[in-house]
N, C-alpha and C positions, 0 to 999 in steps of 0.2 A: 504494500500500500504506500501511496505517496500523499499523506494527509497534511492539511494546513490548518492553522488555528487563527481565528480572528473574532472580533467582537460580534455579538448578535443582539438583537432587540429582546426586551423582556417578553414580548409576544411570541417571537420565534422560540425562545427558550421554553416558555410554558407549553407551547404546542408540541415541542419535542418530549417534554416530561410526560405529557398526556398520552404519548404513544408507548411508554414503557410500562412494564408490569408494576414496578414501584421504583420510586426515587426518594432518597431521604429528604425530609422537609427542609433540611439544612442546605439542600441543593436546588431549592426553588427560587425563582426571582423574588418572591415576596420576602424571603428571609434576608435578602440584601437590604430591603427597606426597613426591616426590624433592627438591624445592626447599624444604627445611624452614626456610631462613633468611628466606623470604618468605611472606606470607599469600596464600593462593590461594582462588579461588572460581570455580565454574562458572556461566556466564551463558547464558540462552537467549533467542532472539528468537522472539516469538510473533505470529502473524497470527490474531487472535482467541484461540482456545484451542489452536491448532495450533502445535507447535514446528517452526520452519522454519530455525533456525540455532543454533549453539552456539559457545562460546569459553571457553578457560581463561585467567583473568586472574591474573597474579602481581602482588601489590601490594608494590612495593619501597620500603622506608623510606629516607629520605635524611637524613644528619646535619644538625641545626639547622633542619629544616623541620617541627618538632613532629610532629603526627600525620598530616601529608599524605604521600601516596605517589605514585610513578610507577606507573600501571596498565599492565602490559606483557602484550601478547598476541603471543607469539613464533610466527611462521609461521602466523598466523591473523588473524581468526577463521574458522570454517567457515561461511560464508554464501554466498548466491548473488551473486557479484561482477558478474554480467552485468546485474543490475538497477540501479536508481538508488541509488548508494552513500549518498547523503544520507539516504535512507529507512532505511538500515541503521545508519549510523554516528552520526546525530544522537541517536537514543534511547540509544545506548551512551554517548555523551558526557554526556548529561543524567543518566543513572543514576550514572556513575562520579564526576561532580562532586559529587553529593549524598553520595557515600561518602567524600569527602575527597581525591580524586585531584587533583593539580595539573597533570597531563598524562597523555595516553595515548600509548603507543608500540605500534605494530602492524606486522606484516610480511605483506602479502597474499601468499598462496601462488600467485602468478601469474608466469609467464614473460614476458619481453619479447623475448629474443634467444637464438639457439642457434647454436653453431659445431661443425662436425664435427671429429673427431680429425685428419683429414687437413689441414683448414684450420689447426688449431692448430700442427701440425708444420711446415707451410710457413711460417707466421707467425714461428715461432722461428728458422727458417733465413734469413729475410729481414731484413737489418740495418735496413731502412727501417720495419719493423713493431715497435712497442714495446708495444702493448697489444691485448687481444682486441678492443676497440672500434675499433681501426684496421682490422679486417677486416670485410668485408661479412657480415652474418648470413645463415646458411642459411635461417633462418626468423624472421620478426618476428611476434610475437603481438599481434594487434590489441586484444584485451581488456586485456592487460597494459599496453600503451601508453596505452589510453584511461583506465584506472584511475590510472596515473601522472599524467596530465594533470588528471583530476578531483580527485585528492587535493590537488594543488598549488592548484587553483582554490578548493578549500574551506578553504584555510588550513593544511593539513598541511605539515610541514617535513621534507624528506628528511634521513635520518641516515646513509646508507651512505657510507663514506669512499672517497676516491680509490683507496686501495690494496686495497680489497676486504674488509678486516677492521676491525672497530671494537669498540664496547662491547657490541654485540648479536650477531646471527647473520649469516653472510656473505651478500652479495648474489650472488656468483658461486659456482657449484658445478660438480662434474663428475659426470655421471650416465651410467649404462649402460642403454639401453632393452632390455627383456627380452620384451615382448609379441610373440608369433608367432615366436619364435626357438628354436633348439635349442642344446644344448651345443656341437655342432660349429660352428654359426653363430658362437657367442660366441668360441670358440677361434680361428676363422679371422679374426675382426675384431681380435684382439690383435696387437700387433707381435711381431717375431721375438724380442726380448729377453724379453718376458713368456712366450711359449710355451717358450723355451729354459729359463727359470727354473722353470717348472712341471714340465717334463720332468726337470730336474736334481733337484728336490725328490723326485719320485717315484722316480728312480733311486737316490737316496741313502737312501731308506727313511723319509722324513718321513711321519708319520701325524697326521692331523687328526681330533680327536674333539670332541664337544660335552660340556662338563663343568660342574662346579659349584665347582671349587676357586678361589674368588675370592682367597684368600690367595696362591696361586701366581701368579695373574695380576697381583695388585697388586705383589708383589715384583719381577716382571719389568718392570712399568710404572714403578716407582720407579727401577729400573736404567736404563730408557730415558730417564726424565726427567733423571737425573744426566748421562747421556751427551749428550743433546741440549739440555740446559740450559733446561728449563721446570719450572714448579712443579707437582708432582703433586697430585691430589686424594687425600684420606685414604681408607683402606680402608672406613670406615663409610659413605662416600658411595656406593660401589659396592654395598655390602650393602643400603643403603636402596633404591637404584635397582632392583636385582634383586628385592627383596622386594615393592616396590610394583607394579612392572610385571608380575611373574609372577602376583600376586594378581588383577590385572585381566584377564589372559589368559595361560594357561600357555605359549602360543607367542609371546608378545610380545617377549621378549628372550632371547638365547642367547650363551653364552660358548664361543668356539672356541679349542682348545689344540693347538698343533703340537709334537709331540715327535720327537726324533731320538736313537735309541739311549738312551732313558730321560730325556734332557735336554729341558726345556721351552725351545724356541727362538723361539717366537712365540705371541702370543695376541691375539684380537680380540673385539670385542663387536658384535653385530648386533641391531638393533631392527626389528620389522616391524609395520606397521599397514595392514590392507586390502591394497591393490595396490602398496604401496611398501615397500622395505627400505632401511635406512640402516646403513652402517659408521660407528660412532660413536667407538670407542676402539681403539687398537692398541698393542702392545708387542713388542719383539724383543730378543733377546740379542746382545750384541756378538760373543761367541764363536759360531762355527758359522754366521755369516751366509751362508757360501757354500752352505749346503744350502737356502736360500730358503724358510724357514718362513713368512715374511710373505706371499709369493706364494701358497703352498699354502693358508693361511687365507683369503685373499681368494677364491680359486677355489672353496673349499668353501662360503663364504657366497653367492657368486654362484649356484652350482648349486642350493643349497637354496632360494634366493629364487625361482629359476626353477621348481623343483618345486612350491613353494607357490602358484604362480600369480601372482606379482608382475609388474607391468608395468615397474617401474623399480627399479634398484639404485643408490643414491646413495653416492658416495664423499665426500660433503659438500664443505666449502669449499675454494676455491682463490683465489689472488690473480690479478688480470687481467693481470699482466705477461707479455709475450712477449719481453722484452729478454734476449738471451742472456747479457748481462753482469750481469744482476740475479740475485743468489743465490736469490731466491724462485722463479725459473723452474723449478728442480729439482722443486718440488712438482707443478706441472702436467705436467711431462715424465713423471713417474712415473705419474700417473693417466691421461694420454693413452694410455699403453701398453695400457690395457684396451680401446681401440677405441670408447669411448663418445663423449660430447659435452659441451662446455662450455656452461653455461646461465647466463644473467643473469636474475635475478628483479626484481620491482618494488622490492625493498629495504624497509628499515624507515623509518617515518614517525612524526613526533611531532605531536600536537595539544595546544598549551598550553591549559589550562583556567583557570589562574591565572597570568597573565603574570609577575608579580613573582617568585613562587616558582619558575617555570620558568627565569627568567634566573639566579636563584641556583643552581639545579641545574645549568644549563649551565656556569656558571663553576666549580662544584665538579668536574664531569666533566673540564673542560679542564685544570684544574690536576692532577688525578689522572692523566690520560692523559699529560701532559707528564712526570710523574715516572716512569710506567711505560715510556714510550718511551725515556727516557734509560737505564733499567735493561736493556731488552731488545734494544736496537739491535745490540749485539755478539753477544748470544746468538742472535737470529734469523738473523743473517748466517751464523754458524757452522753452525747447524742446517740452513739451506737449502743451504749449500755441501756438507754431508755428504749430503743427500738427492740432490743432483745427481750427486755422485760415485758413490753406491751405485746410482743408476738406470742408470748406464752400465757397471756391472761385468758 
């Protein structure tokens, strides 16, 4: 192939997305309008005059690197990864270098390994198992493994950290397969705690509706942030997100609100593109946790994703720890209750285009991350411990 890369309009980009089985919401034109602090552009790969691939690039400015940027394609681009990747990525690198990028960061939307809920549960119970990768994968994806090898051979540098979370998007996620299944199938695959919590919410009269009250959601979200000790995003971020994504597709994003006797007890945000749905934000009240509004919201989103014809419902990132003494294990314990599967992706990779600038950027990130780590160590430990406690209630 002799491919070329050049800018495309948002309309061209969206039309391409709509021809795909699924593309990450982070690779839609609307997401560029959400990330207002970065410059965004839609790029297309052309075979002659035919558009054969597309990607959303976020240009991230870096202090003291003048006008140079990190060109970031989160969970993308949407290209044919089964072909020769150099034919796809070389013209991307050439274009972005001319635009002033000192490096490219991308995250191929390709799996490498999958573990069942039963495997994860057994791993947590086994004191000799500390990480997901200590378990044999139920499925190894040959394409994902091949792309990992070829990226490394082509000079790309892996960025996914040992603990699973870093400056970008997580390499490990928890997903619930929906294709060919019914609501009864999904309920039966959940563990007893999840089914009991769903029944309790229904018995207590919890009602879940799709609404537009972002202020109510944000108030609850800020409350959750104060309780769990994380920094909340401002209300205008969510207003921008809903406006941009709804303008692109009225069904793209939904706000789920769980009420109990007039009180908002939980709220969640769902995004859907093609055959995949993502749970992206959640909030819950400290009061009335016993009515299980969060479980009710999750079940409503799962059912609606199934009705919409989605193949996958993603609960997003997890850390790969299975060490019962690690406070982060509570996160995966909660999600494994849905009966889904833990998935490892190829992860994020960097290609330095200007080595000196890239080294300066890496040093900047290292120092910033060291400061953040010192600030959040206690906070994350407390949050994960609370998650573990609530998941066993």
